[in-house]
C-alpha positions as CSV (number, residue, x, y, z in Angstrom):
1,X,39.3,120.5,48.0
2,X,37.4,121.9,50.7
3,X,34.8,124.7,49.4
4,X,35.1,127.8,50.2
5,X,31.8,130.2,50.7
6,X,30.2,132.7,53.3
7,X,30.0,129.8,56.4
8,X,33.5,128.9,55.9
9,X,34.8,132.4,55.8
10,X,33.2,133.1,58.7
11,X,34.2,130.1,60.5
12,X,37.6,130.8,59.2
13,X,37.5,134.6,60.1
14,X,36.0,134.0,63.9
15,X,39.3,131.7,64.6
16,X,42.3,134.7,63.5
17,X,42.8,138.3,63.6
18,X,44.9,137.4,60.8
19,X,44.3,137.7,57.2
20,X,43.6,134.2,55.7
21,X,43.2,133.0,51.5
22,X,40.7,130.5,50.6
23,X,41.7,129.0,47.0
24,X,39.1,128.6,43.8
25,X,39.1,126.4,41.1
26,X,38.5,127.8,37.2
27,X,36.8,124.9,36.4
28,X,33.9,126.6,36.2
29,X,32.2,130.4,37.1
30,X,33.6,130.8,40.8
31,X,32.5,134.5,41.3
32,X,29.3,133.5,43.3
33,X,31.5,131.4,45.7
34,X,34.2,134.2,45.7
35,X,32.0,137.0,46.5
36,X,30.4,135.2,49.4
37,X,33.4,134.0,50.8
38,X,34.8,138.0,50.0
39,X,31.4,139.0,52.3
40,X,32.4,136.5,55.1
41,X,36.0,138.4,55.9
42,X,38.3,136.2,53.1
43,X,41.1,139.0,52.1
44,X,43.4,136.9,49.6
45,X,42.0,134.9,47.1
46,X,43.8,132.1,45.3
47,X,42.7,131.3,41.3
48,X,44.1,128.0,39.9
49,X,43.2,126.5,36.5
50,X,41.5,129.4,34.6
51,X,42.2,133.0,33.6
52,X,41.6,135.6,36.3
53,X,40.3,138.8,34.8
54,X,36.9,138.4,35.6
55,X,37.8,138.5,39.5
56,X,39.9,141.0,39.2
57,X,37.7,144.0,40.1
58,X,35.6,142.0,41.9
59,X,38.6,140.7,44.6
60,X,39.8,144.5,44.8
61,X,36.3,146.2,45.0
62,X,36.3,144.4,48.4
63,X,39.8,145.4,49.8
64,X,41.3,142.1,48.9
65,X,44.2,141.0,47.0
66,X,44.3,138.7,43.8
67,X,46.6,135.1,43.6
68,X,47.1,133.1,40.9
69,X,48.9,130.1,39.9
70,X,50.9,129.8,36.8
71,X,53.2,127.3,35.3
72,X,55.1,129.5,33.0
73,X,56.6,132.9,32.3
74,X,54.0,134.0,29.9
75,X,51.1,132.8,32.0
76,X,52.1,134.9,34.5
77,X,53.2,138.0,31.9
78,X,49.0,137.7,31.4
79,X,48.0,137.5,35.1
80,X,49.9,140.6,35.9
81,X,48.7,142.6,32.7
82,X,44.9,141.6,34.2
83,X,45.9,143.4,38.0
84,X,46.8,140.4,40.1
85,X,48.1,141.2,43.0
86,X,50.5,138.1,43.9
87,X,52.3,135.7,41.3
88,X,52.8,132.0,42.8
89,X,54.7,130.3,40.2
90,X,54.1,126.6,40.9
91,X,56.1,123.8,39.6
92,X,55.7,120.4,38.2
93,X,57.2,118.9,41.5
94,X,54.6,119.9,43.1
95,X,51.4,117.5,44.6
96,X,47.8,117.2,43.7
97,X,47.1,119.0,40.8
98,X,49.5,120.6,38.9
99,X,49.1,123.3,36.2
100,X,52.2,123.6,34.1
101,X,55.1,121.1,33.3
102,X,58.1,123.5,34.0
103,X,60.2,122.3,37.0
104,X,60.5,124.6,40.6
105,X,64.4,125.6,39.5
106,X,63.5,126.9,36.2
107,X,60.7,128.4,36.8
108,X,60.7,130.9,39.4
109,X,63.4,132.9,38.6
110,X,61.7,133.1,35.0
111,X,58.6,133.8,36.3
112,X,60.3,136.3,38.6
113,X,62.3,138.5,36.1
114,X,59.0,138.2,33.9
115,X,56.9,140.1,36.7
116,X,59.2,142.1,38.7
117,X,58.5,144.4,41.0
118,X,54.8,141.8,41.7
119,X,55.6,138.9,43.9
120,X,55.8,135.7,43.4
121,X,55.5,132.4,45.5
122,X,57.4,129.7,44.7
123,X,55.5,126.0,44.8
124,X,56.4,122.5,44.1
125,X,58.7,120.3,45.4
126,X,59.5,122.4,48.7
127,X,60.0,120.7,52.0
128,X,62.1,122.2,54.1
129,X,64.1,124.5,55.1
130,X,66.7,124.2,52.4
131,X,64.3,124.1,49.9
132,X,62.3,127.7,51.5
133,X,65.7,129.4,51.4
134,X,66.8,128.4,47.8
135,X,63.5,129.5,46.4
136,X,64.0,132.7,48.0
137,X,67.7,132.9,46.9
138,X,66.1,132.0,43.2
139,X,64.3,135.3,43.6
140,X,60.6,134.0,45.3
141,X,59.3,136.5,47.8
142,X,58.0,133.3,50.3
143,X,57.2,129.9,49.4
144,X,53.9,127.5,49.3
145,X,53.9,124.6,51.1
146,X,50.9,121.5,50.6
147,X,52.5,117.8,51.3
148,X,54.5,118.9,54.0
149,X,51.2,120.6,56.3
150,X,49.3,116.8,55.3
151,X,51.6,115.2,58.2
152,X,50.4,118.4,60.6
153,X,48.5,117.4,63.8
154,X,45.6,119.3,63.1
155,X,45.4,118.3,59.1
156,X,42.4,115.9,59.0
157,X,43.5,112.8,57.0
158,X,42.8,109.1,57.7
159,X,45.4,107.4,59.3
160,X,46.4,104.9,56.8
161,X,47.0,108.5,54.4
162,X,49.5,109.7,56.9
163,X,51.3,106.6,57.1
164,X,51.4,106.0,53.4
165,X,52.9,109.8,53.5
166,X,55.6,109.2,55.8
167,X,57.0,105.8,53.8
168,X,56.8,107.4,50.6
169,X,60.2,108.3,48.6
170,X,60.0,110.9,46.1
171,X,59.5,108.7,43.0
172,X,56.3,107.0,44.5
173,X,54.7,110.5,44.2
174,X,54.2,110.2,40.3
175,X,52.8,112.4,37.9
176,X,49.2,111.6,36.1
177,X,47.4,113.4,33.1
178,X,43.9,112.0,33.8
179,X,43.9,109.3,36.4
180,X,41.7,110.7,39.2
181,X,39.6,112.6,36.9
182,X,35.9,111.7,38.0
183,X,34.3,115.2,38.0
184,X,37.3,116.8,37.1
185,X,38.0,116.3,33.7
186,X,42.1,116.3,31.8
187,X,43.5,117.9,35.0
188,X,47.4,116.6,35.4
189,X,48.3,115.7,39.0
190,X,50.5,113.6,41.4
191,X,49.4,111.6,43.6
192,X,51.2,108.2,45.5
193,X,51.3,105.0,43.7
194,X,48.6,103.2,44.8
195,X,46.7,99.7,43.6
196,X,44.1,102.1,41.1
197,X,47.3,103.3,39.8
198,X,48.8,99.7,38.7
199,X,45.1,98.3,37.6
200,X,45.3,101.7,34.9
201,X,48.5,101.1,33.6
202,X,48.3,97.2,33.7
203,X,45.6,98.0,31.4
204,X,47.5,100.5,29.2
205,X,46.6,103.7,31.0
206,X,43.4,103.5,28.7
207,X,41.1,107.1,28.6
208,X,38.1,107.4,30.5
209,X,34.7,105.0,29.6
210,X,36.8,101.8,29.4
211,X,39.3,101.8,32.8
212,X,39.1,98.7,35.2
213,X,36.6,99.2,37.8
214,X,34.9,102.3,36.7
215,X,31.8,103.1,38.2
216,X,33.1,100.9,41.0
217,X,32.4,102.1,44.8
218,X,35.7,101.4,46.6
219,X,35.1,103.7,49.3
220,X,32.7,106.1,51.6
221,X,33.0,109.6,52.6
222,X,31.9,109.9,56.7
223,X,28.7,111.1,55.5
224,X,28.5,107.9,53.8
225,X,28.0,109.0,50.4
226,X,30.2,106.6,47.7
227,X,33.5,107.8,46.5
228,X,34.0,106.0,43.1
229,X,37.2,104.4,42.0
230,X,39.3,106.9,39.7
231,X,37.5,110.3,41.9
232,X,40.1,113.0,43.6
233,X,39.0,112.5,46.9
234,X,41.9,112.0,49.3
235,X,40.9,109.8,52.3
236,X,40.4,112.1,55.8
237,X,39.1,111.0,58.8
238,X,35.8,109.5,59.0
239,X,36.4,107.7,55.2
240,X,35.7,104.3,55.2
241,X,36.8,101.6,52.4
242,X,39.5,100.7,50.4
243,X,41.7,103.4,51.5
244,X,44.8,102.7,49.8
245,X,43.1,102.7,46.5
246,X,41.9,106.8,46.7
247,X,43.8,109.7,46.0
248,X,46.6,109.8,48.3
249,X,47.8,113.6,46.4
250,X,51.5,114.2,47.5
251,X,54.7,115.8,45.7
252,X,58.1,114.6,45.2
253,X,59.0,115.9,48.7
254,X,56.9,114.0,50.1
255,X,60.5,112.6,50.9
256,X,60.9,114.8,53.6
257,X,57.8,114.5,55.1
258,X,58.1,111.8,57.7
259,X,56.7,112.4,60.8
260,X,53.5,114.4,62.0
261,X,53.8,117.9,64.0
262,X,51.9,120.6,65.0
263,X,51.6,123.1,62.4
264,X,53.8,125.8,64.4
265,X,56.7,123.6,65.0
266,X,56.6,122.5,60.5
267,X,56.9,126.6,60.1
268,X,59.4,127.2,63.0
269,X,61.4,124.6,61.2
270,X,60.7,125.9,57.7
271,X,62.1,129.6,58.6
272,X,65.0,128.0,60.6
273,X,67.6,128.7,57.8
274,X,66.9,132.4,57.3
């Protein structure tokens, strides 16, 4: 995830006259970074992996909207009780870091019923216009997609990563409790099965501290900084090294992501059945 701060906020604001969102992971206190981003023009703050209560006044005082990702109806009720404006109901099928353990199909209507009339955005396993239409039928007001947009022409991922996404099936995007955990422990996630996962599984899925190849530098960022095996660092443009062994984030909807397209073309396809 690219950190959101004042500089990035200003860069984004210069590119559009529309509202834009920034995502903050609450594994640590993010209030300073949220404040910086709001001062730069961010108006939709998205939170995951923690409680939103201490951010509500900060965002509202700046005239912003607060969006929080949940994995259960009870969590959605608590977030709305804190003053959150928008709920993201993320199903277990999602790629990258996965907050809950309930699939999108049962989760979305349960959350919609729990927090109505607060808007609910559905996420997880949505890959085409059929999925968008389906979650709207479940009561969501919008759909949030990640994996499909990894193949957007504008997305600066490594070409090997792009190729593996296009070749993947829905079963290749596997859920792991803590595989890519360097710097981010106890964070379940979903990624394409690769040689790092195979080595870990062959060793009996050992805990951090006793994993095969742990501490090994397997690639480098474009900046030259090293990437260790089991790091949550996907291969981007300029990454060098063992690309296949890195964290190839993808949700189960990866089977529906088959070709690079401009982002605008993807959006047009996604709304074509509405």
